[in-house]
KELUMKOL-97903 format. One record per residue: x, y, z of N, C-alpha, C in turn; residue number from 1. Coordinates in pm, whole numbers, plus 50000, padded with zeros to 5 digits. Each point is the difference from the previous one (the first is absolute). Layout:
<sites>
    n.xx    n.yy    n.zz   ca.xx   ca.yy   ca.zz    c.xx    c.yy    c.zz   pos
       X       Y       Z       X       Y       Z       X       Y       Z   NUM
...
</sites>
This chain:
<sites>
    n.xx    n.yy    n.zz   ca.xx   ca.yy   ca.zz    c.xx    c.yy    c.zz   pos
   09532   13750   53836   49887   50060   50070   50036   50012   50148     1
   49989   50121   50053   50032   50023   50142   49869   50033   50071     2
   49954   49908   50081   49874   50015   50071   49895   49905   49949     3
   49942   49918   50090   49901   49899   49962   49862   50035   50054     4
   49967   50131   49998   49862   50040   50024   49920   49980   49872     5
   49875   50046   50001   49916   49981   49882   50057   50069   49877     6
   50064   50117   50018   50059   50070   49886   50113   49920   49939     7
   50094   49957   50082   50114   49925   49951   49961   49867   49940     8
   49906   49930   50065   49958   49869   49949   49922   50014   49869     9
   49917   50104   49990   49927   50023   49875   50098   50027   49886    10
   50099   50087   50025   50099   50030   49897   50080   49876   49962    11
   50042   49923   50100   50080   49880   49973   49922   49899   49919    12
   49876   49979   50035   49917   49902   49927   49978   50045   49856    13
   49977   50129   49981   49978   50052   49865   50126   49984   49915    14
   50115   50028   50059   50127   49985   49929   50030   49853   49969    15
   49977   49914   50099   50024   49857   49978   49908   49946   49891    16
   49877   50049   49997   49906   49956   49898   50042   50043   49860    17
   50081   50108   49993   50051   50047   49871   50131   49933   49962    18
   50046   49906   50084   50121   49925   49966   50126   50047   50068    19
   49992   50098   50088   50120   50049   50069   50038   49906   50114    20
   50128   49993   50030   50049   49931   50120   49991   50098   50116    21
   49923   49965   50101   49972   50093   50109   50040   49940   50133    22
   50068   50079   50081   50036   49962   50137   49942   50105   50093    23
   49929   49956   50103   49938   50090   50096   50074   49992   50133    24
   50044   50116   50050   50065   50009   50131   49902   50062   50099    25
   49989   49940   50117   49909   50051   50103   50071   49994   50136    26
   50004   50113   50069   50070   50005   50129   49924   49926   50109    27
   49869   49991   49988   49917   49936   50102   50002   49848   49982    28
   49939   49929   50094   49995   49854   49992   49870   49951   49937    29
   49928   50089   49934   49875   49965   49933   49981   50093   49882    30
   49910   49965   49910   49963   50090   49891   49875   50078   50041    31
   49970   50105   49924   49877   50074   50024   50019   50144   50038    32
   50114   50034   50063   50022   50139   50040   49893   50048   50097    33
   49924   50101   49957   49895   50056   50086   49872   49917   49997    34
   49999   49889   49928   49890   49903   50003   50049   49876   50073    35
   49928   49959   50102   50042   49884   50081   49876   49931   50052    36
   49984   49874   49966   49884   49922   50043   50046   49882   50084    37
   49934   49984   50116   50025   49885   50086   49868   49926   50020    38
   50006   49885   50067   49880   49921   50026   49957   50012   50145    39
   49871   50014   50021   49948   50006   50136   49987   49861   50058    40
   49971   49994   50129   49979   49871   50066   49880   49926   49942    41
   49911   50073   49932   49883   49938   49938   50023   49969   49853    42
   50123   50025   49952   50034   49967   49863   49972   50107   49898    43
   49951   50114   50042   49967   50107   49906   50123   50084   49969    44
   49999   50063   49882   50110   50087   49958   49990   50134   50071    45
   50110   50043   50058   50006   50126   50075   50100   50092   49931    46
   49950   50112   49947   50087   50097   49934   50052   50099   50103    47
   50130   49995   50027   50060   50093   50095   50054   50125   49932    48
   50002   50001   49868   50047   50117   49926   49892   50052   49909    49
   50040   50050   49882   49903   50050   49904   49900   49892   49964    50
   49871   50039   49988   49899   49896   49978   49890   50041   49904    51
   49970   50130   49987   49882   50038   49925   50025   50008   49850    52
   49897   49964   49925   49999   50011   49854   49887   50094   49963    53
   50035   50114   49940   49900   50100   49966   49911   49958   49885    54
   49887   50069   49986   49907   49969   49894   50063   50015   49862    55
   50095   50094   49987   50065   50022   49871   50145   49950   49997    56
   50034   49909   50089   50134   49942   50004   50006   49879   49907    57
   49997   50029   49870   49986   49895   49900   50120   49907   49990    58
   50120   50052   50025   50119   49916   49988   50003   49892   50107    59
   49971   50037   50124   50000   49900   50108   49888   49900   49977    60
   49885   50047   49956   49888   49908   49974   50035   49902   49888    61
   50068   50048   49897   50039   49911   49891   50102   49897   50047    62
   50097   50042   50081   50099   49906   50053   49933   49896   50089    63
   49906   50046   50084   49930   49908   50089   49923   49895   49919    64
   49934   50044   49893   49926   49905   49916   50095   49899   49937    65
   50116   50047   49954   50099   49910   49940   50051   49900   50102    66
   50011   50044   50126   50048   49911   50106   49891   49910   50055    67
   49877   50018   49953   49890   49920   50051   49950   50047   50135    68
   50028   50126   50034   49957   50057   50128   49879   50090   49976    69
   49902   49992   50086   49882   50086   49987   50018   50128   50082    70
   49933   50104   49956   49993   50125   50075   49857   50012   50052    71
   49983   50000   50130   49865   50009   50056   49974   50141   50053    72
   49875   50045   49997   49968   50136   50043   50032   50021   50149    73
   50053   50116   50032   50022   50034   50140   49865   50006   50072    74
   49986   49932   50115   49872   50007   50072   49972   50142   50049    75
   49884   50053   49967   49968   50138   50038   49861   50017   50059    76
   49917   49895   49997   49862   50014   50046   49996   50027   50151    77
   49920   50098   50039   49985   50032   50141   50051   50138   50034    78
   49996   50033   50127   50037   50134   50047   50148   50007   50033    79
   50059   50118   49976   50136   50029   50046   49994   50040   50147    80
   50096   49952   50078   50009   50037   50141   50097   50117   50015    81
   49952   50110   50056   50084   50117   50028   50026   50002   50150    82
   50126   49984   50037   50038   49987   50140   50078   50122   50045    83
   49958   50058   50111   50072   50112   50061   50009   49969   50150    84
   50116   49950   50042   50014   49959   50139   49914   49879   50028    85
   49909   50013   50098   49912   49890   50037   49866   50007   49927    86
   49983   50098   49913   49874   50021   49931   50007   49945   49859    87
   49894   49929   49959   49992   49948   49863   49868   50046   49938    88
   50008   50046   49876   49881   50044   49927   49992   49929   49866    89
   49879   49982   49951   49980   49948   49865   49992   50113   49898    90
   49975   50119   50046   49998   50116   49913   50079   50112   50065    91
   50062   50081   49918   50071   50116   50052   49901   50107   50041    92
   50028   50073   50109   49914   50114   50033   50007   50105   49890    93
   49890   50072   49982   49992   50100   49892   50113   50102   50012    94
   50034   50037   50124   50104   50103   50020   50137   49952   49952    95
   50018   49869   49987   50125   49946   49946   49986   49968   49852    96
   49887   49939   49963   49982   49952   49863   49997   50114   49898    97
   49931   50109   50033   49984   50108   49901   50133   50069   49968    98
   50073   50051   50101   50128   50064   49963   50101   49902   49941    99
   49997   49873   50045   50092   49902   49942   49965   49974   49854   100
   49871   49987   49970   49957   49979   49863   50035   50116   49910   101
   49979   50122   50049   50034   50118   49921   50150   50007   49974   102
   50078   49966   50102   50146   50002   49984   50045   49898   49895   103
   49936   49882   49997   50036   49899   49900   49962   50046   49860   104
   49887   50071   49988   49963   50056   49869   50104   50101   49953   105
   50047   50084   50093   50104   50097   49964   50129   49929   49961   106
   50032   49892   50073   50121   49925   49971   49992   49937   49861   107
   49883   49947   49966   49982   49941   49867   50020   50105   49892   108
   49951   50122   50024   50018   50108   49902   50146   50043   49993   109
   50065   50007   50114   50142   50039   50003   50088   49900   49926   110
   49958   49873   49997   50085   49896   49941   50019   50019   49850   111
   49922   50088   49940   50018   50028   49857   50118   50093   49976   112
   50057   50053   50109   50116   50088   49987   50119   49934   50069   113
   50117   50060   49982   50122   49943   50058   50008   50016   50151   114
   49935   50100   50054   50007   50022   50143   50122   50082   50039   115
   50020   50012   50128   50108   50084   50051   50086   49919   50095   116
   50108   50063   50046   50091   49931   50089   49958   50007   50147   117
   49887   50065   50029   49952   49998   50139   49961   49857   50036   118
   50000   49970   50127   49973   49863   50043   49851   49972   50001   119
   49967   49872   49995   49862   49959   50014   49948   50040   50138   120
   50088   49994   50101   49960   50043   50134   49958   50145   50004   121
   50072   50086   49929   49964   50142   49997   49864   50018   49933   122
   49973   49923   49895   49869   50007   49934   49890   49952   50094   123
   50026   49892   50073   49899   49946   50091   49965   50099   50110   124
   50099   50075   50047   49975   50091   50112   49908   50116   49961   125
   49973   50018   49872   49909   50105   49955   49856   49951   49991   126
   49979   49871   50022   49865   49944   49992   49926   50025   50131   127
   49878   50053   49995   49927   50028   50124   49955   49872   50069   128
   50007   49999   50131   49950   49888   50078   50106   49897   50032   129
   50026   49980   50129   50104   49905   50041   49966   49858   49956   130
   49870   49964   50008   49961   49865   49960   50032   49972   49855   131
   49971   50097   49913   50029   49983   49858   50150   49993   49976   132
   50076   50084   50068   50146   49999   49983   50059   49867   50044   133
   49956   49951   50116   50053   49873   50051   49965   49884   49906   134
   49876   49999   49950   49957   49894   49910   50083   50000   49872   135
   50015   50118   49939   50075   50008   49875   50148   49969   50021   136
   50053   50041   50113   50141   49967   50030   50018   49849   50006   137
   49906   49930   50063   50007   49854   50008   49991   49936   49862   138
   49903   50046   49920   49978   49941   49867   50121   50024   49910   139
   50052   50123   49999   50111   50031   49910   50132   49938   50047   140
   50018   49988   50130   50120   49932   50051   49999   49854   49958   141
   49884   49935   50011   49991   49859   49960   50019   49986   49849   142
   49948   50095   49923   50010   49992   49854   50142   50018   49951   143
   50077   50086   50068   50136   50033   49954   50109   49931   50082   144
   49963   49937   50110   50096   49931   50089   50102   50096   50059   145
   49957   50124   50025   50089   50097   50066   49915   50112   50059   146
   50057   50069   50099   49928   50108   50068   49981   50119   49909   147
   49887   50071   50013   49973   50115   49913   50108   50106   50001   148
   50068   50021   50112   50104   50103   50005   50129   49956   49933   149
   50007   49874   49955   50120   49952   49931   49977   49986   49850   150
   49880   50038   49952   49965   49985   49859   49961   50136   49944   151
   50050   50032   49882   49960   50125   49936   49868   49981   49926   152
   49927   50109   49982   49879   49994   49920   50031   49955   49858   153
   50114   50039   49949   50039   49958   49865   50003   49847   49990   154
   50058   49935   50102   50009   49854   50000   49862   49936   50012   155
   49916   50052   50090   49866   49945   50017   49918   50013   49872   156
   50002   50117   49939   49919   50022   49882   50049   49917   49882   157
   50132   49983   49989   50054   49912   49896   49953   49857   50022   158
   49995   49957   50126   49953   49865   50031   49853   49982   49965   159
   49920   50102   50024   49857   49993   49967   49983   49988   49848   160
   50073   50082   49926   49989   49995   49853   50042   49864   49946   161
   50112   49948   50050   50052   49873   49946   49909   49882   50033   162
   49920   50013   50107   49907   49893   50036   49870   50007   49921   163
   49982   50109   49925   49877   50015   49922   49897   50087   50068   164
   50042   50078   50099   49908   50089   50070   49983   49962   50145   165
   49945   50092   50078   49986   49977   50144   49904   49886   50030   166
   49890   49993   49926   49903   49893   50024   50065   49863   49976   167
   50080   49990   49894   50069   49873   49973   50104   49971   50106   168
   50073   50102   50043   50107   49981   50096   49947   49949   50134   169
   49890   50056   50046   49947   49965   50131   49890   49895   49995   170
   49948   49970   49879   49882   49918   49988   50025   49851   50007   171
   49898   49929   50045   50003   49854   50000   49935   49953   49869   172
   49870   49975   50000   49932   49952   49880   50017   50100   49886   173
   50060   49956   49890   50024   50087   49886   50126   50083   50012   174
   50069   49994   50113   50120   50079   50023   50125   49915   50004   175
   50104   50058   50059   50130   49931   50003   50002   49882   50096   176
   49899   49989   50087   49991   49888   50094   49883   49908   49963   177
   49974   49988   49871   49881   49930   49952   50002   49850   50027   178
   50117   49936   49983   50004   49855   50010   50124   49947   50071   179
   49999   49870   50024   50109   49932   50069   50032   49870   49926   180
   50126   49959   50007   50044   49880   49931   49979   49876   50087   181
   49923   49906   49950   49990   49871   50069   50137   49933   49992   182
   50053   49964   50113   50136   49945   50003   50104   50104   50033   183
   49961   50129   49998   50089   50106   50046   50093   50054   49894   184
   50040   50126   50017   50094   50063   49907   50136   49931   50004   185
   50038   49949   50116   50124   49924   50009   49995   49873   49918   186
   49881   49940   49989   49983   49882   49916   50022   50033   49854   187
   49959   50119   49957   50024   50043   49862   50150   50017   49976   188
   50071   50057   50097   50145   50015   49988   50069   49864   49989   189
   49956   49904   50079   50060   49867   49995   49974   49933   49865   190
   49882   50023   49943   49970   49946   49868   50092   50062   49894   191
   50021   50131   50008   50089   50067   49906   50143   49946   50010   192
   50042   49969   50121   50139   49957   50022   50025   49853   49968   193
   49893   49922   49983   50013   49855   49994   50096   49952   49892   194
   49998   50063   49883   50084   49953   49889   50123   50088   49978   195
   50032   50083   50097   50115   50089   49988   50116   49951   50087   196
   50120   50043   49965   50116   49973   50085   50014   50115   50099   197
   49966   49974   50125   50000   50103   50104   50099   49961   50108   198
   50092   50090   50032   50095   49979   50109   49955   50083   50120   199
   49950   49932   50105   49956   50069   50121   50119   50026   50091   200
   49986   50102   50083   50106   50034   50094   50127   50049   49933   201
   49986   50054   49878   50117   50045   49926   49976   50143   49949   202
   50039   50101   50076   49978   50139   49959   50105   50046   49898   203
   49963   50098   49922   50096   50071   49916   50060   50112   50083   204
   50132   50010   50003   50066   50102   50081   50057   50114   49915   205
   50028   49972   49873   50056   50104   49912   49968   49964   49856   206
   49988   50104   49917   49977   49982   49856   50101   50086   49926   207
   50078   49935   49915   50098   50072   49918   49957   49991   49854   208
   49979   50115   49940   49964   50006   49859   50130   50012   49920   209
   50051   49884   49957   50130   49998   49934   49984   49948   49858   210
   50035   50084   49904   49990   49959   49861   49856   49972   49962   211
   49977   49894   49922   49864   49972   49955   49914   49930   50104   212
   50059   49950   50108   49924   49923   50098   50002   50061   50138   213
   49967   49915   50098   49987   50042   50139   50066   49895   50088   214
   50069   50045   50104   50051   49909   50102   49923   50028   50129   215
   49934   49896   50051   49924   50013   50125   50077   49928   50109   216
   50041   50075   50102   50071   49939   50113   49901   49945   50100   217
   50031   49882   50053   49919   49936   50104   50094   49943   50105   218
   49950   49963   50118   50087   49937   50101   50063   49869   49951   219
   49943   49939   49895   50055   49876   49947   50092   50023   49882   220
   50025   50129   49968   50088   50030   49888   49929   50077   49892   221
   50075   50050   49900   49941   50081   49894   49928   49915   49897   222
   49898   50060   49937   49925   49937   49892   50000   50095   49882   223
   50046   49955   49885   49998   50084   49880   49877   49967   49915   224
   49926   50104   49964   49878   49983   49921   49996   50107   49890   225
   49913   49977   49903   49984   50100   49894   49922   50121   50050   226
   49895   49972   50077   49916   50109   50053   49952   49963   50139   227
   49973   50103   50080   49948   49979   50135   49873   50084   50017   228
   49904   49943   50071   49879   50073   50039   49997   50005   50152   229
   49998   50121   50055   49994   50019   50145   49855   50021   50038   230
   49941   49903   50069   49860   50007   50041   49991   49998   50152   231
   50058   50104   50059   50010   50014   50145   49949   50139   50036   232
   49928   50018   50112   49954   50134   50037   50117   50099   50005   233
   49982   50121   49948   50113   50095   49992   50077   50021   50130   234
   49933   50017   50116   50080   50019   50123   50083   49879   50038   235
   49955   49880   49961   50076   49878   50027   50112   49983   49898   236
   49970   50040   49876   50099   49986   49892   50120   50090   50019   237
   49990   50102   50085   50116   50089   50019   50118   49927   50065   238
   49976   49881   50055   50110   49921   50056   50088   49939   49891   239
   49952   50001   49875   50077   49945   49889   50091   50111   49945   240
   50131   49974   49996   50096   50096   49944   50000   49992   49848   241
   50017   50115   49936   50000   50005   49853   50129   50065   49950   242
   50057   49937   49899   50120   50054   49934   49979   49985   49848   243
   49992   50114   49928   50003   50138   50046   49876   50036   50081   244
   49999   50119   50063   49887   50038   50085   49868   50002   49922   245
   49892   49991   50073   49867   50001   49940   49972   50132   49929   246
   49916   49997   49896   49952   50125   49941   49926   50083   50105   247
   49997   50134   49984   49941   50086   50103   49857   49962   50039   248
   49916   49964   49902   49861   49969   50032   49986   49880   50092   249
   50071   49893   49967   49991   49881   50084   50070   50022   50133   250
   50109   50075   49999   50069   50030   50126   49907   50075   50095   251
   49920   50093   49947   49906   50075   50083   49891   49909   50054   252
   49954   49905   49916   49895   49909   50044   50046   49915   50118   253
   50126   49960   50000   50051   49918   50110   50037   50084   50122   254
   50050   50123   49975   50046   50085   50109   49885   50071   50072   255
   49899   50042   49926   49899   50091   50053   49864   49935   50021   256
   49999   49870   50025   49875   49931   50031   50015   49920   50129   257
   49888   49969   50059   49997   49915   50119   49877   49911   49990   258
   50009   49882   50056   49885   49910   50001   49902   50040   50109   259
   49872   49981   49972   49900   50023   50103   50010   49895   50109   260
   49934   50027   50111   49999   49907   50113   49862   49937   50011   261
   49995   49868   50002   49870   49933   50012   50015   49870   50077   262
   49907   49979   50091   49986   49876   50076   49871   49933   49953   263
   50008   49870   49976   49881   49927   49956   49983   49875   50085   264
   49877   49974   50037   49968   49878   50074   49876   49937   49938   265
   49993   49869   50006   49881   49926   49957   49954   49916   50119   266
   49879   50027   50047   49938   49917   50104   49906   49901   49931   267
   50017   49872   50032   49924   49894   49934   49900   49941   50100   268
   49874   49990   49956   49892   49948   50084   49931   49883   49927   269
   49930   49914   50073   49932   49888   49934   49905   50045   49889   270
   49938   50118   50018   49909   50053   49900   49997   50152   50014   271
   49950   50071   49899   49992   50147   50009   49880   50044   50083   272
   50013   49986   50131   49889   50018   50093   49943   50141   49998   273
   50079   50100   49962   49956   50139   50001   49884   50024   49903   274
   49989   49916   49899   49892   50017   49902   49864   49975   50063   275
   49994   49913   50101   49871   49971   50065   49943   50122   50068   276
   50086   50093   50041   49955   50124   50064   49984   50114   49899   277
   50013   49969   49872   49979   50101   49898   50121   50084   49967   278
   50118   49957   50045   50122   50076   49971   50069   49943   49875   279
   50065   50088   49925   50074   49959   49881   50139   49947   50034   280
   50046   50025   50120   50138   49968   50036   50094   50117   49978   281
   49952   50104   49932   50080   50121   49984   49992   50083   50128   282
   50116   50047   50041   50010   50077   50124   50093   50118   49976   283
   49959   50116   50047   50086   50119   49999   50008   50049   50143   284
   50119   49996   50057   50020   50047   50137   50073   50133   49997   285
   49945   50099   50067   50066   50129   50010   50129   49983   50079   286
   50110   50043   49941   50133   49982   50061   50024   49851   50032   287
   49971   49915   49904   50017   49857   50022   49996   49924   49870   288
   49971   49870   50008   50009   49916   49881   49880   50011   49908   289
   50018   49951   49879   49890   49972   49908   49991   49850   49986   290
   49880   49949   49979   49983   49855   49985   49909   49972   49883   291
   50018   49881   49941   49924   49961   49883   49970   49850   50007   292
   49883   49962   49954   49965   49860   49985   50067   49949   49873   293
   50092   49905   50015   50068   49940   49884   49980   49849   50001   294
   49885   49958   50052   49972   49857   50012   49982   49936   49863   295
   50060   49882   49978   49977   49930   49874   49858   49947   49994   296
   49943   49990   49881   49861   49950   49988   49985   49862   50060   297
   49903   49985   50089   49972   49871   50060   50104   49953   50100   298
   50097   50085   50029   50109   49961   50089   49987   50063   50138   299
   50109   49997   50076   49998   50062   50133   49991   50152   49989   300
   49981   50065   50113   49995   50146   50003   50138   50059   50014   301
   50034   50093   49912   50128   50071   50005   49973   50149   50017   302
   50056   50061   50102   50001   50145   50014   50142   50049   49981   303
   50020   50083   49899   50132   50060   49976   50004   50135   50069   304
   50104   50024   50075   50017   50125   50075   50123   50072   49946   305
   49985   50127   49970   50111   50083   49953   50019   50118   50093   306
   50124   50023   50038   50038   50118   50078   50119   50062   49928   307
   49997   50130   49978   50103   50062   49917   50065   50119   50071   308
   50113   50044   49943   50068   50119   50048   50056   49984   50140   309
   49997   50108   50076   50053   49999   50135   49931   49902   50091   310
   49869   49981   49981   49928   49901   50081   50056   49860   49977   311
   50037   49969   49874   50058   49869   49970   50134   49983   50070   312
   50081   50105   49996   50132   49991   50066   49985   49981   50150   313
   49905   50071   50060   49978   49987   50145   49947   49861   50034   314
   49909   49949   49918   49943   49868   50026   50108   49893   49988   315
   50086   50012   49900   50106   49901   49979   50098   49996   50116   316
   50014   50112   50070   50094   50007   50112   49950   49928   50124   317
   49872   49966   50004   49944   49930   50115   50037   49853   49999   318
   50004   49936   50116   50015   49854   50003   49885   49934   49923   319
   50026   49883   49943   49901   49935   49914   49866   49979   50070   320
   50003   49966   50128   49875   49974   50072   49917   50127   50014   321
   50066   50111   50033   49928   50127   50014   49952   50050   49865   322
   50078   49975   49896   49962   50044   49865   49872   49928   49957   323
   49999   49870   50019   49881   49922   49964   49878   50046   50079   324
   50018   50020   50130   49888   50042   50085   49947   50136   49957   325
   50089   50092   49965   49957   50134   49959   49915   49995   49874   326
   50040   49917   49904   49923   49990   49875   49867   49930   50025   327
   50002   49889   50075   49877   49925   50023   49901   50079   50086   328
   50049   50088   50086   49910   50084   50080   49916   50090   49909   329
   50063   50054   49897   49926   50087   49907   49898   49917   49922   330
   50040   49881   49954   49905   49914   49929   49883   49961   50091   331
   50028   49974   50126   49894   49962   50093   49906   50116   50027   332
   50053   50122   50006   49915   50117   50018   49900   50011   49886   333
   50047   49970   49879   49914   50011   49883   49906   49882   49983   334
   50050   49878   50017   49925   49882   49959   49963   49906   50114   335
   50036   50037   50123   49961   49919   50113   50114   49917   50056   336
   49982   49944   50122   50109   49929   50070   50052   49878   49925   337
   49922   49945   49909   50044   49884   49923   50127   50032   49920   338
   50017   50127   49967   50117   50040   49920   50130   49982   50077   339
   49994   49992   50133   50122   49986   50079   50059   49860   49995   340
   49929   49905   49941   50045   49860   50005   50010   49939   49861   341
   50092   50050   49916   50019   49936   49870   50063   49862   50017   342
   49976   49913   49904   50063   49867   50005   50141   50005   49944   343
   50032   50109   49930   50136   50016   49949   50027   50149   49983   344
   50129   50033   50000   50042   50141   49998   50132   50012   49925   345
   50003   50090   49904   50122   50023   49922   50023   50151   49992   346
   50126   50042   50009   50030   50143   49995   50133   50024   49931   347
   50015   50124   49949   50124   50036   49931   50017   50151   50006   348
   50115   50044   50049   50038   50142   49997   50092   50020   49881   349
   49948   50051   49892   50076   50006   49876   50115   50099   50006   350
   49988   50103   50082   50108   50098   50012   50121   49944   50075   351
   49985   49882   50059   50112   49935   50067   50064   49892   49914   352
   49952   49984   49877   50052   49899   49909   50110   50063   49915   353
   50125   49961   50019   50111   50064   49931   50001   49970   49850   354
   49931   49895   49957   49996   49966   49858   49901   50087   49923   355
   49904   50058   50072   49893   50078   49938   50004   50146   50044   356
   50028   50021   50128   50012   50136   50051   49872   50062   50050   357
   49885   49943   49966   49871   50056   50043   49894   49975   49895   358
   49896   50077   50007   49891   49986   49903   49921   50129   49996   359
   49914   50015   49906   49977   49909   49890   50097   50030   49885   360
   50057   50120   50005   50079   50049   49888   50100   50102   50052   361
   50102   50027   49917   50093   50108   50032   49930   50134   49981   362
   50024   50093   50091   49939   50133   49993   50110   50106   49997   363
   49983   50106   49920   50099   50107   50003   50007   50066   50138   364
   50120   50027   50047   50013   50074   50126   49956   50143   49974   365
   49963   50071   50105   49952   50137   49985   50105   50085   49931   366
   49957   50076   49901   50089   50088   49927   50068   49937   49881   367
   49979   49868   49981   50070   49932   49891   49931   50015   49866   368
   49870   50032   50000   49929   50010   49874   49967   49863   49943   369
   49982   49994   49869   49961   49875   49933   50126   49923   49960   370
   50043   49910   50086   50125   49927   49974   49977   49852   49970   371
   49873   49957   49998   49973   49861   49965   49909   49997   49878   372
   49999   49886   49932   49924   49985   49878   50080   49920   49900   373
   49956   49993   49875   50074   49925   49898   50146   50043   49994   374
   50090   49902   49996   50143   50025   50009   50071   49954   49872   375
   50062   50091   49925   50071   49959   49879   50119   49911   50035   376
   50035   49907   49911   50116   49915   50028   50130   50079   49996   377
   50100   49950   50071   50135   50055   49993   50084   49897   49926   378
   50006   50014   49868   50070   49899   49920   49933   49866   50015   379
   50073   49898   50045   49944   49865   50011   49927   49974   50133   380
   49980   50102   50083   49931   49983   50128   49861   50063   49992   381
   49899   49922   50035   49861   50044   49996   49942   49994   50141   382
   49886   50069   50019   49936   50000   50131   49853   49962   49988   383
   49953   49926   50100   49860   49964   50012   49961   50017   50147   384
   49877   49970   50031   49950   50020   50136   49876   50086   49994   385
   49910   49979   50093   49871   50071   49996   50017   50151   49997   386
   50110   50051   50060   50022   50145   50000   50026   50056   49860   387
   50043   49915   49907   50033   50047   49865   49880   49994   49906   388
   49885   49956   50047   49881   49988   49914   49930   50135   49986   389
   49950   50027   49880   49924   50123   49979   49864   49992   50067   390
   49936   49884   49993   49869   49980   50061   50011   49900   50114   391
   49927   50024   50104   49989   49910   50115   50131   49971   50071   392
   50091   50100   50016   50118   49975   50083   49957   49971   50144   393
   50070   49909   50064   49964   49962   50136   49906   49882   50007   394
   49948   49956   49884   49909   49886   49995   50067   49882   49929   395
   49942   49882   50015   50048   49884   49926   49998   50027   49850   396
   49897   50068   49954   49986   50031   49858   50117   50083   49951   397
   50043   50099   50078   50114   50082   49960   50127   49918   49991   398
   50016   49905   50092   50119   49914   49997   50003   49917   49872   399
   49888   49937   49968   49994   49916   49880   50022   50084   49874   400
   49935   50117   49994   50016   50087   49883   50145   50043   49982   401
   50067   50030   50110   50140   50044   49992   50090   49886   49953   402
   49971   49878   50044   50079   49886   49956   49983   49974   49851   403
   49878   50013   49952   49975   49982   49856   50074   50107   49920   404
   49995   50125   50048   50065   50109   49929   50151   49982   49997   405
   50059   49956   50110   50144   49980   50005   50043   49888   49906   406
   49924   49891   49999   50033   49888   49910   49992   50045   49854   407
   49896   50076   49966   49985   50047   49864   50115   50092   49960   408
   50046   50082   50095   50113   50089   49971   50127   49920   49974   409
   50021   49894   50077   50117   49915   49980   49992   49934   49862   410
   49885   49949   49965   49983   49925   49875   50015   50090   49877   411
   49967   50128   50015   50009   50091   49885   50132   50074   49997   412
</sites>
């Protein structure tokens, strides 16, 4: 098994449970991949990577139950804060809400078709009203972790379909952001890895499909196995050499995709003070971050902040002190000066992580067409990873589903 994210760990555990001898190689110094949980100064679990469990994400919910972890509802009660510069509103102005709502209805209808190779940015520029365009650009950039001019409509519409529709893709209660794991998604990864043989800090550098088996080269020497499962994001996996060369489909997936750019921060407070003023903790900033209340039940207050695309790259380039101040200024505009003084602060620029490459998922580069999805094996080499899932790619659920599918393919 190459890669100790949720996909690789799920596949490894399933194979080990069927009696196979399994070895997991991971280039990073931890398991979890795009899921990473740390502890706050108050002892609460802080998810710095993937965190949400959708209403229909049955595989993750089943694994969590098996691990003894609960899934609690995402806090949603209260008003959303809409921030534009120094102005904060609890409701969108009609001139913004109406054209934005109509555009989303059209987008939902379009998602039933394959779409075209024009960019999402080109589609947005046809929407009347600057306020509506700016709002939708912010929402779609955060949803896809890339700028609208870098994503084709074909890719966006495929993502909407695979998530179960636009309402599911963007929705909290009843949608893809319905719940959160007590103990964090990283805690689930650690539970999966507990009974497995995992070698951290040991990347696969080459895979040779020789005869009936596979030789996997590593910095510590070659490893001969009967079968290999590569559970690494396609743009990161391109660093692995293959002999003979990859089949055309998988070669295109590695060559013609790029990871999205996303910055995530968690501000921790003694309590979720924003609720006292009637706010849900959800924030949408025009040309800025999105924020969500991810506080554990009965625990401290957690505000998760996401910045995606070019804004994420620009924010990451700032010194840490200025970066923190820029994010907290937006939270303070929405929820008051108390937001400027968290008791703890955690941040992660995923596009700067060489083991992951970015988030939330690999995206086809413009003009590449549909180059990601279920990947047939090449002899004794199989592929897993959230990008290879038919449903919910880019989510924890897609990762788990892909790991199960890869293990089943190996076993059969």
